[in-house]
ZAMARGU-4260 file (C-alpha; in steps of 0.2 Angstrom, whole numbers, plus 5000, padded with zeros to 4 digits):
<rodrens>
0) 5742/4154/4555 | 5761/4156/4557 | 5766/4166/4575 | 5781/4167/4582 | 5782/4158/4595
5) 5800/4151/4594 | 5807/4165/4589 | 5818/4178/4603 | 5808/4192/4605 | 5821/4203/4601
10) 5820/4195/4583 | 5817/4206/4566 | 5799/4200/4562 | 5804/4200/4545 | 5820/4194/4541
15) 5821/4183/4559 | 5839/4188/4562 | 5842/4204/4568 | 5840/4213/4583 | 5823/4223/4581
20) 5825/4244/4584 | 5807/4251/4577 | 5791/4245/4574 | 5799/4225/4580 | 5807/4227/4564
25) 5828/4231/4562 | 5838/4242/4556 | 5843/4235/4538 | 5822/4228/4536 | 5815/4247/4540
30) 5826/4253/4527 | 5819/4244/4514 | 5804/4250/4518 | 5798/4268/4510 | 5794/4280/4521
35) 5785/4293/4514 | 5768/4301/4527 | 5759/4304/4513 | 5744/4316/4515 | 5730/4316/4501
40) 5712/4318/4499 | 5700/4305/4493 | 5690/4318/4484 | 5684/4330/4498 | 5692/4318/4512
45) 5707/4317/4521 | 5716/4303/4519 | 5736/4299/4527 | 5748/4282/4519 | 5762/4280/4530
50) 5774/4270/4517 | 5775/4267/4498 | 5768/4252/4491 | 5786/4247/4485 | 5790/4228/4484
55) 5797/4224/4503 | 5780/4231/4508 | 5768/4222/4493 | 5779/4208/4503 | 5774/4209/4518
60) 5757/4213/4517 | 5755/4196/4507 | 5765/4187/4521 | 5752/4192/4532 | 5735/4194/4523
65) 5737/4178/4512 | 5752/4170/4521 | 5742/4169/4538 | 5757/4177/4547 | 5748/4185/4560
70) 5763/4190/4570 | 5764/4204/4557 | 5750/4211/4563 | 5760/4219/4579 | 5770/4225/4563
75) 5757/4235/4556 | 5748/4240/4573 | 5767/4249/4580 | 5766/4256/4563 | 5750/4262/4562
80) 5745/4268/4583 | 5764/4279/4579 | 5758/4287/4566 | 5742/4292/4570 | 5746/4295/4588
85) 5760/4309/4580 | 5747/4315/4569 | 5733/4316/4584 | 5721/4306/4572 | 5714/4297/4585
90) 5702/4312/4594 | 5688/4304/4583 | 5672/4296/4591 | 5673/4281/4581 | 5688/4267/4572
95) 5684/4260/4556 | 5693/4243/4552 | 5690/4243/4535 | 5677/4226/4536 | 5678/4210/4526
100) 5662/4201/4520 | 5659/4184/4529 | 5665/4175/4514 | 5682/4180/4515 | 5682/4181/4533
105) 5681/4164/4532 | 5692/4159/4522 | 5707/4170/4527 | 5704/4164/4545 | 5705/4180/4554
110) 5699/4199/4550 | 5716/4208/4545 | 5714/4225/4551 | 5704/4223/4565 | 5716/4213/4572
115) 5731/4225/4569 | 5717/4239/4578 | 5714/4226/4593 | 5732/4231/4597 | 5730/4249/4600
120) 5712/4255/4604 | 5710/4254/4619 | 5725/4264/4620 | 5715/4279/4613 | 5697/4286/4618
125) 5687/4279/4603 | 5676/4264/4601 | 5673/4253/4586 | 5661/4258/4574 | 5653/4240/4573
130) 5635/4240/4568 | 5644/4244/4550 | 5648/4229/4539 | 5651/4222/4520 | 5637/4213/4517
135) 5642/4210/4498 | 5655/4197/4493 | 5664/4204/4479 | 5681/4200/4470 | 5699/4203/4475
140) 5701/4223/4470 | 5721/4219/4465 | 5714/4208/4452 | 5701/4221/4443 | 5707/4236/4432
145) 5700/4254/4439 | 5682/4253/4432 | 5677/4236/4437 | 5685/4239/4454 | 5673/4254/4455
150) 5658/4241/4453 | 5665/4229/4464 | 5661/4238/4479 | 5644/4248/4473 | 5633/4243/4487
155) 5644/4232/4496 | 5642/4239/4514 | 5628/4244/4526 | 5626/4254/4543 | 5612/4253/4552
160) 5617/4269/4562 | 5616/4287/4562 | 5632/4295/4566 | 5627/4313/4567 | 5639/4324/4573
165) 5652/4309/4575 | 5669/4307/4565 | 5678/4291/4561 | 5694/4285/4558 | 5695/4273/4545
170) 5708/4260/4545 | 5714/4249/4529 | 5731/4242/4525 | 5732/4248/4507 | 5725/4263/4497
175) 5727/4260/4478 | 5712/4269/4466 | 5704/4275/4483 | 5687/4267/4480 | 5686/4257/4495
180) 5686/4270/4504 | 5675/4278/4495 | 5660/4268/4493 | 5662/4266/4512 | 5664/4284/4517
185) 5647/4285/4502 | 5635/4275/4518 | 5642/4283/4531 | 5638/4299/4521 | 5622/4291/4522
190) 5619/4292/4540 | 5625/4308/4542 | 5642/4307/4547 | 5650/4326/4553 | 5670/4320/4548
195) 5680/4304/4539 | 5698/4303/4539 | 5707/4287/4528 | 5724/4280/4538 | 5734/4266/4527
200) 5748/4258/4531 | 5756/4259/4514 | 5749/4267/4496 | 5750/4266/4479 | 5750/4285/4477
205) 5767/4296/4478 | 5764/4314/4484 | 5778/4317/4492
</rodrens>
């Protein structure tokens, strides 16, 4: 895994050249990201995406997930925590980082969403929903069409706990069709969940 042990602590985590302005990024790199603060629905459930999924965000997430530049988890944690705090999204019982299968975790070497939420969960009053698991090894969603994505995720998640009168903030990196979030929500509904809100770093949806 790549880290920034030899990078000046005030140097942008994206370009590795300029001085940090916000979210561990410099002003120039922040301008390359398309801030939209989108609010929309996944069926009847509220969802938020902080940035539009443009080329710069695609590269940033790719470097993190596939090139194992785990230092970028601090960038994404800052983005998620700042947005969630300002919009009062942490007033819930549980935070659920969108789970990966054991196969994906073994291949990637780290839990990319939980690594992000680990930075700030202690700053909230929330707990992790540790009983929620991804039990089915699925194909990468970005390689599939809309119908294949829905079928790919069917029956992929399990929850071994009653969630009556509980609320959850589901956190993910990217919302495309919303199928992943929806399949997770369907499983949570079986456990009698009271409320689910989805928060993603970025989305292909542009509603503003």
